KEMI-98503 format. One record per residue (C-alpha): residue number from 1; y, x, z. Coordinates in nm, 4 decimals. Layout:
BEGIN
<pt><seq>NUM</seq><Y>Y</Y><X>X</X><Z>Z</Z></pt>
...
This chain:
BEGIN
<pt><seq>1</seq><Y>-8.7096</Y><X>3.8155</X><Z>-10.5209</Z></pt>
<pt><seq>2</seq><Y>-8.8127</Y><X>3.5837</X><Z>-10.7327</Z></pt>
<pt><seq>3</seq><Y>-8.5227</Y><X>3.3014</X><Z>-10.8063</Z></pt>
<pt><seq>4</seq><Y>-8.7565</Y><X>3.0732</X><Z>-10.6850</Z></pt>
<pt><seq>5</seq><Y>-8.7767</Y><X>3.2703</X><Z>-10.3382</Z></pt>
<pt><seq>6</seq><Y>-8.4080</Y><X>3.2825</X><Z>-10.3098</Z></pt>
<pt><seq>7</seq><Y>-8.3435</Y><X>2.8942</X><Z>-10.3903</Z></pt>
<pt><seq>8</seq><Y>-8.6177</Y><X>2.8569</X><Z>-10.0882</Z></pt>
<pt><seq>9</seq><Y>-8.4421</Y><X>3.1063</X><Z>-9.8308</Z></pt>
<pt><seq>10</seq><Y>-8.1003</Y><X>2.9603</X><Z>-9.9520</Z></pt>
<pt><seq>11</seq><Y>-8.2145</Y><X>2.5721</X><Z>-9.8220</Z></pt>
<pt><seq>12</seq><Y>-8.3765</Y><X>2.7571</X><Z>-9.5683</Z></pt>
<pt><seq>13</seq><Y>-8.0565</Y><X>2.8997</X><Z>-9.3767</Z></pt>
<pt><seq>14</seq><Y>-7.8686</Y><X>2.5702</X><Z>-9.5082</Z></pt>
<pt><seq>15</seq><Y>-8.0923</Y><X>2.3867</X><Z>-9.3300</Z></pt>
<pt><seq>16</seq><Y>-8.0621</Y><X>2.5998</X><Z>-9.0277</Z></pt>
<pt><seq>17</seq><Y>-7.6985</Y><X>2.6204</X><Z>-9.0205</Z></pt>
<pt><seq>18</seq><Y>-7.6780</Y><X>2.2348</X><Z>-9.0339</Z></pt>
<pt><seq>19</seq><Y>-7.9211</Y><X>2.2129</X><Z>-8.6862</Z></pt>
<pt><seq>20</seq><Y>-7.7117</Y><X>2.4546</X><Z>-8.5459</Z></pt>
<pt><seq>21</seq><Y>-7.4200</Y><X>2.2505</X><Z>-8.5855</Z></pt>
<pt><seq>22</seq><Y>-7.5711</Y><X>1.9706</X><Z>-8.5350</Z></pt>
<pt><seq>23</seq><Y>-7.6944</Y><X>2.1293</X><Z>-8.2182</Z></pt>
<pt><seq>24</seq><Y>-7.3365</Y><X>2.2683</X><Z>-8.0744</Z></pt>
<pt><seq>25</seq><Y>-7.1706</Y><X>1.9029</X><Z>-8.1808</Z></pt>
<pt><seq>26</seq><Y>-7.5015</Y><X>1.7355</X><Z>-7.9332</Z></pt>
<pt><seq>27</seq><Y>-7.4138</Y><X>2.0157</X><Z>-7.6578</Z></pt>
<pt><seq>28</seq><Y>-6.9996</Y><X>1.9364</X><Z>-7.6902</Z></pt>
<pt><seq>29</seq><Y>-7.0585</Y><X>1.5618</X><Z>-7.6933</Z></pt>
<pt><seq>30</seq><Y>-7.3005</Y><X>1.5809</X><Z>-7.3901</Z></pt>
<pt><seq>31</seq><Y>-7.0831</Y><X>1.7969</X><Z>-7.1872</Z></pt>
<pt><seq>32</seq><Y>-6.7411</Y><X>1.5541</X><Z>-7.2674</Z></pt>
<pt><seq>33</seq><Y>-6.9448</Y><X>1.2854</X><Z>-7.1598</Z></pt>
<pt><seq>34</seq><Y>-7.0245</Y><X>1.3718</X><Z>-6.8579</Z></pt>
<pt><seq>35</seq><Y>-6.7071</Y><X>1.4963</X><Z>-6.7869</Z></pt>
<pt><seq>36</seq><Y>-6.5527</Y><X>1.1841</X><Z>-6.8456</Z></pt>
<pt><seq>37</seq><Y>-6.8160</Y><X>1.0032</X><Z>-6.5825</Z></pt>
<pt><seq>38</seq><Y>-6.7236</Y><X>1.2649</X><Z>-6.3419</Z></pt>
<pt><seq>39</seq><Y>-6.3575</Y><X>1.2540</X><Z>-6.3835</Z></pt>
<pt><seq>40</seq><Y>-6.3825</Y><X>0.8339</X><Z>-6.4113</Z></pt>
<pt><seq>41</seq><Y>-6.5832</Y><X>0.8722</X><Z>-6.0723</Z></pt>
<pt><seq>42</seq><Y>-6.3974</Y><X>1.0465</X><Z>-5.8823</Z></pt>
<pt><seq>43</seq><Y>-6.1205</Y><X>0.8200</X><Z>-5.9935</Z></pt>
<pt><seq>44</seq><Y>-6.2856</Y><X>0.5154</X><Z>-5.9111</Z></pt>
<pt><seq>45</seq><Y>-6.3378</Y><X>0.6619</X><Z>-5.5309</Z></pt>
<pt><seq>46</seq><Y>-5.9737</Y><X>0.7323</X><Z>-5.5285</Z></pt>
<pt><seq>47</seq><Y>-5.9161</Y><X>0.3529</X><Z>-5.5842</Z></pt>
<pt><seq>48</seq><Y>-6.1445</Y><X>0.2585</X><Z>-5.3525</Z></pt>
<pt><seq>49</seq><Y>-5.9436</Y><X>0.4572</X><Z>-5.0839</Z></pt>
<pt><seq>50</seq><Y>-5.6758</Y><X>0.2338</X><Z>-5.1409</Z></pt>
<pt><seq>51</seq><Y>-5.8017</Y><X>-0.0404</X><Z>-5.0085</Z></pt>
<pt><seq>52</seq><Y>-5.6433</Y><X>-0.0819</X><Z>-4.6803</Z></pt>
<pt><seq>53</seq><Y>-5.8719</Y><X>-0.1293</X><Z>-4.3879</Z></pt>
<pt><seq>54</seq><Y>-5.8492</Y><X>-0.4643</X><Z>-4.1244</Z></pt>
<pt><seq>55</seq><Y>-5.6859</Y><X>-0.2838</X><Z>-3.8055</Z></pt>
<pt><seq>56</seq><Y>-6.0057</Y><X>-0.4508</X><Z>-3.6133</Z></pt>
<pt><seq>57</seq><Y>-6.2453</Y><X>-0.2584</X><Z>-3.8428</Z></pt>
<pt><seq>58</seq><Y>-6.0222</Y><X>0.0860</X><Z>-3.7556</Z></pt>
<pt><seq>59</seq><Y>-6.0586</Y><X>0.0236</X><Z>-3.4099</Z></pt>
<pt><seq>60</seq><Y>-6.4253</Y><X>-0.0887</X><Z>-3.4368</Z></pt>
<pt><seq>61</seq><Y>-6.6498</Y><X>0.1014</X><Z>-3.1885</Z></pt>
<pt><seq>62</seq><Y>-6.9957</Y><X>0.1803</X><Z>-3.3358</Z></pt>
<pt><seq>63</seq><Y>-7.1866</Y><X>0.2545</X><Z>-3.0427</Z></pt>
<pt><seq>64</seq><Y>-7.1359</Y><X>-0.0872</X><Z>-2.8806</Z></pt>
<pt><seq>65</seq><Y>-7.4294</Y><X>-0.2625</X><Z>-2.9635</Z></pt>
<pt><seq>66</seq><Y>-7.3128</Y><X>-0.6044</X><Z>-2.8381</Z></pt>
<pt><seq>67</seq><Y>-6.9974</Y><X>-0.5496</X><Z>-3.1002</Z></pt>
<pt><seq>68</seq><Y>-7.2880</Y><X>-0.4338</X><Z>-3.3709</Z></pt>
<pt><seq>69</seq><Y>-7.4464</Y><X>-0.7839</X><Z>-3.2995</Z></pt>
<pt><seq>70</seq><Y>-7.1773</Y><X>-0.9644</X><Z>-3.3232</Z></pt>
<pt><seq>71</seq><Y>-6.9552</Y><X>-0.8113</X><Z>-3.6452</Z></pt>
<pt><seq>72</seq><Y>-7.1049</Y><X>-1.0198</X><Z>-3.9064</Z></pt>
<pt><seq>73</seq><Y>-6.9406</Y><X>-1.3455</X><Z>-3.7476</Z></pt>
<pt><seq>74</seq><Y>-6.6413</Y><X>-1.1768</X><Z>-3.6186</Z></pt>
<pt><seq>75</seq><Y>-6.5467</Y><X>-1.0449</X><Z>-3.9907</Z></pt>
<pt><seq>76</seq><Y>-6.6768</Y><X>-1.3705</X><Z>-4.1733</Z></pt>
<pt><seq>77</seq><Y>-6.4400</Y><X>-1.5798</X><Z>-3.9070</Z></pt>
<pt><seq>78</seq><Y>-6.1425</Y><X>-1.3226</X><Z>-3.9261</Z></pt>
<pt><seq>79</seq><Y>-5.8124</Y><X>-1.4262</X><Z>-4.0967</Z></pt>
<pt><seq>80</seq><Y>-5.6832</Y><X>-1.2865</X><Z>-4.4059</Z></pt>
<pt><seq>81</seq><Y>-5.3607</Y><X>-1.1419</X><Z>-4.4462</Z></pt>
<pt><seq>82</seq><Y>-5.1909</Y><X>-1.1502</X><Z>-4.7598</Z></pt>
<pt><seq>83</seq><Y>-4.8693</Y><X>-1.0273</X><Z>-4.8975</Z></pt>
<pt><seq>84</seq><Y>-4.6183</Y><X>-1.1696</X><Z>-5.1847</Z></pt>
<pt><seq>85</seq><Y>-4.5794</Y><X>-0.9344</X><Z>-5.4748</Z></pt>
<pt><seq>86</seq><Y>-4.4247</Y><X>-1.0520</X><Z>-5.7720</Z></pt>
<pt><seq>87</seq><Y>-4.4658</Y><X>-1.4223</X><Z>-5.6458</Z></pt>
<pt><seq>88</seq><Y>-4.8415</Y><X>-1.3480</X><Z>-5.6501</Z></pt>
<pt><seq>89</seq><Y>-4.9950</Y><X>-1.4143</X><Z>-5.3169</Z></pt>
<pt><seq>90</seq><Y>-5.2422</Y><X>-1.1105</X><Z>-5.2786</Z></pt>
<pt><seq>91</seq><Y>-5.5214</Y><X>-1.0241</X><Z>-5.0274</Z></pt>
<pt><seq>92</seq><Y>-5.3008</Y><X>-0.7762</X><Z>-4.7918</Z></pt>
<pt><seq>93</seq><Y>-5.6331</Y><X>-0.5271</X><Z>-4.8757</Z></pt>
<pt><seq>94</seq><Y>-5.5788</Y><X>-0.5037</X><Z>-5.1908</Z></pt>
<pt><seq>95</seq><Y>-5.2041</Y><X>-0.4991</X><Z>-5.2219</Z></pt>
<pt><seq>96</seq><Y>-5.1657</Y><X>-0.1719</X><Z>-5.3062</Z></pt>
<pt><seq>97</seq><Y>-5.4126</Y><X>-0.1727</X><Z>-5.5918</Z></pt>
<pt><seq>98</seq><Y>-5.2553</Y><X>-0.4941</X><Z>-5.7258</Z></pt>
<pt><seq>99</seq><Y>-4.8713</Y><X>-0.2751</X><Z>-5.7153</Z></pt>
<pt><seq>100</seq><Y>-5.0482</Y><X>-0.0321</X><Z>-5.8894</Z></pt>
<pt><seq>101</seq><Y>-5.2360</Y><X>-0.2725</X><Z>-6.2251</Z></pt>
<pt><seq>102</seq><Y>-5.1883</Y><X>-0.6746</X><Z>-6.1216</Z></pt>
<pt><seq>103</seq><Y>-5.4637</Y><X>-0.6655</X><Z>-6.3867</Z></pt>
<pt><seq>104</seq><Y>-5.6773</Y><X>-0.5581</X><Z>-6.0792</Z></pt>
<pt><seq>105</seq><Y>-5.8254</Y><X>-0.8826</X><Z>-5.9956</Z></pt>
<pt><seq>106</seq><Y>-6.0883</Y><X>-0.7741</X><Z>-5.7520</Z></pt>
<pt><seq>107</seq><Y>-6.3604</Y><X>-0.5293</X><Z>-5.6066</Z></pt>
<pt><seq>108</seq><Y>-6.7222</Y><X>-0.5701</X><Z>-5.6409</Z></pt>
<pt><seq>109</seq><Y>-7.0738</Y><X>-0.3822</X><Z>-5.5221</Z></pt>
<pt><seq>110</seq><Y>-7.3951</Y><X>-0.3625</X><Z>-5.4895</Z></pt>
<pt><seq>111</seq><Y>-7.5413</Y><X>-0.2367</X><Z>-5.1513</Z></pt>
<pt><seq>112</seq><Y>-7.7773</Y><X>0.0323</X><Z>-5.2469</Z></pt>
<pt><seq>113</seq><Y>-7.6667</Y><X>0.1056</X><Z>-5.5892</Z></pt>
<pt><seq>114</seq><Y>-7.4207</Y><X>0.2314</X><Z>-5.7492</Z></pt>
<pt><seq>115</seq><Y>-7.1906</Y><X>-0.0384</X><Z>-5.8816</Z></pt>
<pt><seq>116</seq><Y>-6.9005</Y><X>-0.0596</X><Z>-5.6276</Z></pt>
<pt><seq>117</seq><Y>-6.5716</Y><X>-0.0742</X><Z>-5.8693</Z></pt>
<pt><seq>118</seq><Y>-6.2740</Y><X>-0.2553</X><Z>-5.8920</Z></pt>
<pt><seq>119</seq><Y>-6.2844</Y><X>-0.5712</X><Z>-6.1396</Z></pt>
<pt><seq>120</seq><Y>-6.0003</Y><X>-0.6076</X><Z>-6.4341</Z></pt>
<pt><seq>121</seq><Y>-5.8958</Y><X>-0.9105</X><Z>-6.6101</Z></pt>
<pt><seq>122</seq><Y>-5.6435</Y><X>-0.9122</X><Z>-6.9007</Z></pt>
<pt><seq>123</seq><Y>-5.5557</Y><X>-1.2798</X><Z>-6.9486</Z></pt>
<pt><seq>124</seq><Y>-5.4253</Y><X>-1.1814</X><Z>-7.3146</Z></pt>
<pt><seq>125</seq><Y>-5.7120</Y><X>-0.9387</X><Z>-7.4552</Z></pt>
<pt><seq>126</seq><Y>-6.0479</Y><X>-1.0371</X><Z>-7.3190</Z></pt>
<pt><seq>127</seq><Y>-6.2137</Y><X>-0.6981</X><Z>-7.4159</Z></pt>
<pt><seq>128</seq><Y>-5.8752</Y><X>-0.4267</X><Z>-7.3147</Z></pt>
<pt><seq>129</seq><Y>-6.0879</Y><X>-0.2778</X><Z>-7.0394</Z></pt>
<pt><seq>130</seq><Y>-6.4106</Y><X>-0.2677</X><Z>-7.2258</Z></pt>
<pt><seq>131</seq><Y>-6.2788</Y><X>0.1535</X><Z>-7.3172</Z></pt>
<pt><seq>132</seq><Y>-6.0227</Y><X>0.1590</X><Z>-7.0385</Z></pt>
<pt><seq>133</seq><Y>-5.9865</Y><X>0.2803</X><Z>-6.7226</Z></pt>
<pt><seq>134</seq><Y>-5.7566</Y><X>0.1204</X><Z>-6.3755</Z></pt>
<pt><seq>135</seq><Y>-5.4691</Y><X>0.3038</X><Z>-6.5623</Z></pt>
<pt><seq>136</seq><Y>-5.5166</Y><X>0.1634</X><Z>-6.9266</Z></pt>
<pt><seq>137</seq><Y>-5.6399</Y><X>0.5463</X><Z>-7.0310</Z></pt>
<pt><seq>138</seq><Y>-5.8623</Y><X>0.5750</X><Z>-7.2738</Z></pt>
<pt><seq>139</seq><Y>-6.2122</Y><X>0.5858</X><Z>-7.0821</Z></pt>
<pt><seq>140</seq><Y>-6.5651</Y><X>0.5611</X><Z>-7.2386</Z></pt>
<pt><seq>141</seq><Y>-6.7021</Y><X>0.4113</X><Z>-6.9163</Z></pt>
<pt><seq>142</seq><Y>-6.4275</Y><X>0.1041</X><Z>-6.9442</Z></pt>
<pt><seq>143</seq><Y>-6.3528</Y><X>-0.1156</X><Z>-6.6621</Z></pt>
<pt><seq>144</seq><Y>-6.5382</Y><X>-0.4162</X><Z>-6.5147</Z></pt>
<pt><seq>145</seq><Y>-6.3134</Y><X>-0.6977</X><Z>-6.6870</Z></pt>
<pt><seq>146</seq><Y>-6.3521</Y><X>-1.0730</X><Z>-6.6142</Z></pt>
<pt><seq>147</seq><Y>-6.4106</Y><X>-1.2519</X><Z>-6.9339</Z></pt>
<pt><seq>148</seq><Y>-6.0588</Y><X>-1.4466</X><Z>-7.0419</Z></pt>
<pt><seq>149</seq><Y>-6.1913</Y><X>-1.8209</X><Z>-6.9559</Z></pt>
<pt><seq>150</seq><Y>-6.3050</Y><X>-1.7320</X><Z>-6.6238</Z></pt>
<pt><seq>151</seq><Y>-6.0541</Y><X>-1.8254</X><Z>-6.2973</Z></pt>
<pt><seq>152</seq><Y>-6.2048</Y><X>-1.6238</X><Z>-6.0043</Z></pt>
<pt><seq>153</seq><Y>-6.0322</Y><X>-1.8540</X><Z>-5.7460</Z></pt>
<pt><seq>154</seq><Y>-6.1741</Y><X>-2.1526</X><Z>-5.9857</Z></pt>
<pt><seq>155</seq><Y>-6.4011</Y><X>-2.1718</X><Z>-6.2805</Z></pt>
<pt><seq>156</seq><Y>-6.7578</Y><X>-2.3175</X><Z>-6.1136</Z></pt>
<pt><seq>157</seq><Y>-6.8900</Y><X>-1.9485</X><Z>-6.3440</Z></pt>
<pt><seq>158</seq><Y>-6.7419</Y><X>-1.6158</X><Z>-6.3816</Z></pt>
<pt><seq>159</seq><Y>-6.9017</Y><X>-1.4105</X><Z>-6.6005</Z></pt>
<pt><seq>160</seq><Y>-6.8230</Y><X>-0.9945</X><Z>-6.5489</Z></pt>
<pt><seq>161</seq><Y>-6.9016</Y><X>-0.7750</X><Z>-6.7954</Z></pt>
<pt><seq>162</seq><Y>-6.9206</Y><X>-0.3632</X><Z>-6.7246</Z></pt>
<pt><seq>163</seq><Y>-7.1008</Y><X>-0.0988</X><Z>-6.9720</Z></pt>
<pt><seq>164</seq><Y>-7.4821</Y><X>-0.0020</X><Z>-6.9335</Z></pt>
<pt><seq>165</seq><Y>-7.3954</Y><X>0.3799</X><Z>-6.9374</Z></pt>
<pt><seq>166</seq><Y>-7.6809</Y><X>0.6594</X><Z>-6.9270</Z></pt>
<pt><seq>167</seq><Y>-7.5638</Y><X>0.8307</X><Z>-6.6629</Z></pt>
<pt><seq>168</seq><Y>-7.6646</Y><X>0.5234</X><Z>-6.4344</Z></pt>
<pt><seq>169</seq><Y>-7.3110</Y><X>0.3892</X><Z>-6.3829</Z></pt>
<pt><seq>170</seq><Y>-7.1018</Y><X>0.1292</X><Z>-6.4113</Z></pt>
<pt><seq>171</seq><Y>-7.3471</Y><X>-0.2179</X><Z>-6.4613</Z></pt>
<pt><seq>172</seq><Y>-7.6416</Y><X>0.0415</X><Z>-6.5392</Z></pt>
<pt><seq>173</seq><Y>-7.7961</Y><X>-0.0585</X><Z>-6.1971</Z></pt>
<pt><seq>174</seq><Y>-7.8532</Y><X>-0.4023</X><Z>-6.3442</Z></pt>
<pt><seq>175</seq><Y>-8.1227</Y><X>-0.3441</X><Z>-6.5491</Z></pt>
<pt><seq>176</seq><Y>-8.3110</Y><X>-0.2107</X><Z>-6.2374</Z></pt>
<pt><seq>177</seq><Y>-8.3397</Y><X>-0.6266</X><Z>-6.1462</Z></pt>
<pt><seq>178</seq><Y>-8.6718</Y><X>-0.6594</X><Z>-6.3945</Z></pt>
<pt><seq>179</seq><Y>-8.8184</Y><X>-0.5330</X><Z>-6.0820</Z></pt>
<pt><seq>180</seq><Y>-8.9573</Y><X>-0.7924</X><Z>-5.8272</Z></pt>
<pt><seq>181</seq><Y>-8.9326</Y><X>-0.4906</X><Z>-5.5543</Z></pt>
<pt><seq>182</seq><Y>-8.5877</Y><X>-0.4251</X><Z>-5.6700</Z></pt>
<pt><seq>183</seq><Y>-8.4391</Y><X>-0.8025</X><Z>-5.6595</Z></pt>
<pt><seq>184</seq><Y>-8.6192</Y><X>-0.8378</X><Z>-5.3137</Z></pt>
<pt><seq>185</seq><Y>-8.4504</Y><X>-0.5026</X><Z>-5.1667</Z></pt>
<pt><seq>186</seq><Y>-8.0603</Y><X>-0.5753</X><Z>-5.3365</Z></pt>
<pt><seq>187</seq><Y>-8.0463</Y><X>-0.9813</X><Z>-5.3391</Z></pt>
<pt><seq>188</seq><Y>-7.6634</Y><X>-1.0082</X><Z>-5.2399</Z></pt>
<pt><seq>189</seq><Y>-7.3591</Y><X>-0.8684</X><Z>-5.4262</Z></pt>
<pt><seq>190</seq><Y>-7.0077</Y><X>-0.8495</X><Z>-5.2639</Z></pt>
<pt><seq>191</seq><Y>-6.7489</Y><X>-0.9411</X><Z>-5.5076</Z></pt>
<pt><seq>192</seq><Y>-6.3603</Y><X>-0.9974</X><Z>-5.3041</Z></pt>
<pt><seq>193</seq><Y>-6.0693</Y><X>-1.0987</X><Z>-5.4962</Z></pt>
<pt><seq>194</seq><Y>-5.7678</Y><X>-1.0809</X><Z>-5.4785</Z></pt>
<pt><seq>195</seq><Y>-5.7507</Y><X>-1.4367</X><Z>-5.3453</Z></pt>
<pt><seq>196</seq><Y>-6.0660</Y><X>-1.4389</X><Z>-5.0962</Z></pt>
<pt><seq>197</seq><Y>-6.4047</Y><X>-1.2208</X><Z>-5.0148</Z></pt>
<pt><seq>198</seq><Y>-6.6607</Y><X>-1.3993</X><Z>-5.1502</Z></pt>
<pt><seq>199</seq><Y>-7.0461</Y><X>-1.2951</X><Z>-5.0860</Z></pt>
<pt><seq>200</seq><Y>-7.3150</Y><X>-1.3956</X><Z>-5.3878</Z></pt>
<pt><seq>201</seq><Y>-7.6835</Y><X>-1.4235</X><Z>-5.3728</Z></pt>
<pt><seq>202</seq><Y>-7.8344</Y><X>-1.3922</X><Z>-5.6491</Z></pt>
<pt><seq>203</seq><Y>-8.0726</Y><X>-1.6623</X><Z>-5.8015</Z></pt>
<pt><seq>204</seq><Y>-8.1860</Y><X>-1.5735</X><Z>-6.1153</Z></pt>
<pt><seq>205</seq><Y>-8.1593</Y><X>-1.2187</X><Z>-6.3352</Z></pt>
<pt><seq>206</seq><Y>-8.2396</Y><X>-1.2505</X><Z>-6.7063</Z></pt>
<pt><seq>207</seq><Y>-8.3050</Y><X>-1.0464</X><Z>-7.0726</Z></pt>
<pt><seq>208</seq><Y>-8.0284</Y><X>-1.2455</X><Z>-7.2964</Z></pt>
<pt><seq>209</seq><Y>-7.8843</Y><X>-1.1714</X><Z>-7.6450</Z></pt>
<pt><seq>210</seq><Y>-7.5619</Y><X>-1.2817</X><Z>-7.8064</Z></pt>
<pt><seq>211</seq><Y>-7.6502</Y><X>-1.5103</X><Z>-8.0380</Z></pt>
<pt><seq>212</seq><Y>-7.5361</Y><X>-1.6161</X><Z>-8.3978</Z></pt>
<pt><seq>213</seq><Y>-7.2647</Y><X>-1.8730</X><Z>-8.3277</Z></pt>
<pt><seq>214</seq><Y>-7.4435</Y><X>-2.2037</X><Z>-8.5037</Z></pt>
<pt><seq>215</seq><Y>-7.7765</Y><X>-2.1041</X><Z>-8.3160</Z></pt>
<pt><seq>216</seq><Y>-7.9678</Y><X>-2.3697</X><Z>-8.0612</Z></pt>
<pt><seq>217</seq><Y>-8.0749</Y><X>-2.1206</X><Z>-7.7974</Z></pt>
<pt><seq>218</seq><Y>-7.9032</Y><X>-2.0995</X><Z>-7.4461</Z></pt>
<pt><seq>219</seq><Y>-7.6222</Y><X>-1.9000</X><Z>-7.4401</Z></pt>
<pt><seq>220</seq><Y>-7.5369</Y><X>-1.7725</X><Z>-7.0764</Z></pt>
<pt><seq>221</seq><Y>-7.1701</Y><X>-1.6636</X><Z>-7.1772</Z></pt>
<pt><seq>222</seq><Y>-7.0503</Y><X>-1.9951</X><Z>-7.2429</Z></pt>
<pt><seq>223</seq><Y>-7.0878</Y><X>-2.1502</X><Z>-6.9585</Z></pt>
<pt><seq>224</seq><Y>-6.7524</Y><X>-2.2087</X><Z>-6.7561</Z></pt>
<pt><seq>225</seq><Y>-6.6809</Y><X>-2.5205</X><Z>-6.6003</Z></pt>
<pt><seq>226</seq><Y>-6.9089</Y><X>-2.8098</X><Z>-6.5631</Z></pt>
<pt><seq>227</seq><Y>-6.7262</Y><X>-3.1229</X><Z>-6.6798</Z></pt>
<pt><seq>228</seq><Y>-7.0514</Y><X>-3.3225</X><Z>-6.5336</Z></pt>
<pt><seq>229</seq><Y>-7.2869</Y><X>-3.1899</X><Z>-6.2936</Z></pt>
<pt><seq>230</seq><Y>-7.5846</Y><X>-3.1982</X><Z>-6.5436</Z></pt>
<pt><seq>231</seq><Y>-7.4199</Y><X>-2.9435</X><Z>-6.7340</Z></pt>
<pt><seq>232</seq><Y>-7.3817</Y><X>-2.6671</X><Z>-6.3816</Z></pt>
<pt><seq>233</seq><Y>-7.7622</Y><X>-2.7972</X><Z>-6.3470</Z></pt>
<pt><seq>234</seq><Y>-7.8745</Y><X>-2.7404</X><Z>-6.7010</Z></pt>
<pt><seq>235</seq><Y>-7.6967</Y><X>-2.3792</X><Z>-6.6168</Z></pt>
<pt><seq>236</seq><Y>-7.9133</Y><X>-2.3004</X><Z>-6.3176</Z></pt>
<pt><seq>237</seq><Y>-8.2426</Y><X>-2.4373</X><Z>-6.4447</Z></pt>
<pt><seq>238</seq><Y>-8.1999</Y><X>-2.2494</X><Z>-6.7896</Z></pt>
<pt><seq>239</seq><Y>-8.1360</Y><X>-1.9115</X><Z>-6.6678</Z></pt>
<pt><seq>240</seq><Y>-8.3928</Y><X>-1.9617</X><Z>-6.3330</Z></pt>
<pt><seq>241</seq><Y>-8.6705</Y><X>-2.0216</X><Z>-6.6398</Z></pt>
<pt><seq>242</seq><Y>-8.5922</Y><X>-1.7195</X><Z>-6.8150</Z></pt>
<pt><seq>243</seq><Y>-8.6072</Y><X>-1.5060</X><Z>-6.4745</Z></pt>
<pt><seq>244</seq><Y>-8.9539</Y><X>-1.3178</X><Z>-6.5137</Z></pt>
<pt><seq>245</seq><Y>-9.0718</Y><X>-1.3914</X><Z>-6.1296</Z></pt>
<pt><seq>246</seq><Y>-8.9806</Y><X>-1.6611</X><Z>-5.8449</Z></pt>
<pt><seq>247</seq><Y>-8.6881</Y><X>-1.6215</X><Z>-5.7006</Z></pt>
<pt><seq>248</seq><Y>-8.6263</Y><X>-1.9600</X><Z>-5.4170</Z></pt>
<pt><seq>249</seq><Y>-8.2769</Y><X>-1.9262</X><Z>-5.3719</Z></pt>
<pt><seq>250</seq><Y>-8.0911</Y><X>-2.1976</X><Z>-5.6205</Z></pt>
<pt><seq>251</seq><Y>-7.7571</Y><X>-2.3299</X><Z>-5.7033</Z></pt>
<pt><seq>252</seq><Y>-7.6333</Y><X>-2.6484</X><Z>-5.6152</Z></pt>
<pt><seq>253</seq><Y>-7.2947</Y><X>-2.8180</X><Z>-5.8371</Z></pt>
<pt><seq>254</seq><Y>-6.9445</Y><X>-2.7260</X><Z>-5.6136</Z></pt>
<pt><seq>255</seq><Y>-7.1433</Y><X>-2.3651</X><Z>-5.5325</Z></pt>
<pt><seq>256</seq><Y>-6.9292</Y><X>-2.1060</X><Z>-5.7774</Z></pt>
<pt><seq>257</seq><Y>-7.1695</Y><X>-1.8488</X><Z>-5.9653</Z></pt>
<pt><seq>258</seq><Y>-7.0572</Y><X>-1.4897</X><Z>-6.0813</Z></pt>
<pt><seq>259</seq><Y>-7.3197</Y><X>-1.3719</X><Z>-6.4018</Z></pt>
<pt><seq>260</seq><Y>-7.2944</Y><X>-0.9995</X><Z>-6.4513</Z></pt>
<pt><seq>261</seq><Y>-7.3584</Y><X>-0.8712</X><Z>-6.7621</Z></pt>
<pt><seq>262</seq><Y>-7.4177</Y><X>-0.5601</X><Z>-6.9593</Z></pt>
<pt><seq>263</seq><Y>-7.6549</Y><X>-0.4138</X><Z>-7.2573</Z></pt>
<pt><seq>264</seq><Y>-7.9734</Y><X>-0.4128</X><Z>-7.2942</Z></pt>
<pt><seq>265</seq><Y>-8.1965</Y><X>-0.2937</X><Z>-7.5840</Z></pt>
<pt><seq>266</seq><Y>-8.5239</Y><X>-0.4459</X><Z>-7.5822</Z></pt>
<pt><seq>267</seq><Y>-8.3680</Y><X>-0.6425</X><Z>-7.8902</Z></pt>
<pt><seq>268</seq><Y>-8.0846</Y><X>-0.7112</X><Z>-8.1337</Z></pt>
<pt><seq>269</seq><Y>-7.7340</Y><X>-0.7483</X><Z>-7.9315</Z></pt>
<pt><seq>270</seq><Y>-7.9531</Y><X>-0.7726</X><Z>-7.5869</Z></pt>
<pt><seq>271</seq><Y>-7.7998</Y><X>-0.8171</X><Z>-7.2482</Z></pt>
<pt><seq>272</seq><Y>-7.9316</Y><X>-0.7756</X><Z>-6.8977</Z></pt>
<pt><seq>273</seq><Y>-7.7846</Y><X>-1.0520</X><Z>-6.6985</Z></pt>
<pt><seq>274</seq><Y>-7.7756</Y><X>-1.1314</X><Z>-6.2986</Z></pt>
<pt><seq>275</seq><Y>-7.6864</Y><X>-1.4357</X><Z>-6.1560</Z></pt>
<pt><seq>276</seq><Y>-7.5494</Y><X>-1.5000</X><Z>-5.8049</Z></pt>
<pt><seq>277</seq><Y>-7.4140</Y><X>-1.7809</X><Z>-5.5645</Z></pt>
<pt><seq>278</seq><Y>-7.1509</Y><X>-1.8030</X><Z>-5.3624</Z></pt>
<pt><seq>279</seq><Y>-7.2935</Y><X>-1.8146</X><Z>-4.9684</Z></pt>
<pt><seq>280</seq><Y>-7.1029</Y><X>-1.8312</X><Z>-4.6261</Z></pt>
<pt><seq>281</seq><Y>-7.3785</Y><X>-1.6700</X><Z>-4.5199</Z></pt>
């Protein structure tokens, strides 16, 4: 065998070896990724089971058609119970979660999607939960978390961030709002906080990005409170203009907004964003 042939064979074997290492490494990474995702989802199920159901809901008879017709009205009229925990009045149904971690601020759910998670807020480190779970342990899935400039009780706009997971979990389903039919079937968001319950109607679904600070582009992530009505109206006008299809629902000053944001890959630092207004219906 000539030296040239030996050299080619050596290079070939080295390449095969490298590819083998890469293949094994990718396999280990994917296995760990889906294991961690499964572990996180199991923990979220455990946390959801900690929500204390109202007695009226526990005793509710689903076979009673008259009760079925009146359920929405009864739920909207029911009195919320609060308990005091370390000087904070918290909805009773969330008391166990708040006692377990006082950074817990609420629970967000979109019916018909995989979005059904606790929401956290660290007032000292905005991105504390970006790679931490409810128990403050490292997690690639992270947690849904509220911007530190948002006050869930009083802000005109509450911004909630979450990962876009390849597994389809966390805020991945927000990307489906590119499709008008999906929007029409998933118009409402439930965001119940430690202070009270909230139903939100979607008014805009946009693709945006994180822009340089000195740019003049519309930055959805900079609006929290309006110093005047025009600021609120301008925000609503901008997000509706960026929505790729018509949404008739809009919002007026005084109606609280929530803005859900996750990463998207249509451009550098891309984001998929869903904006909704609080509604009594």
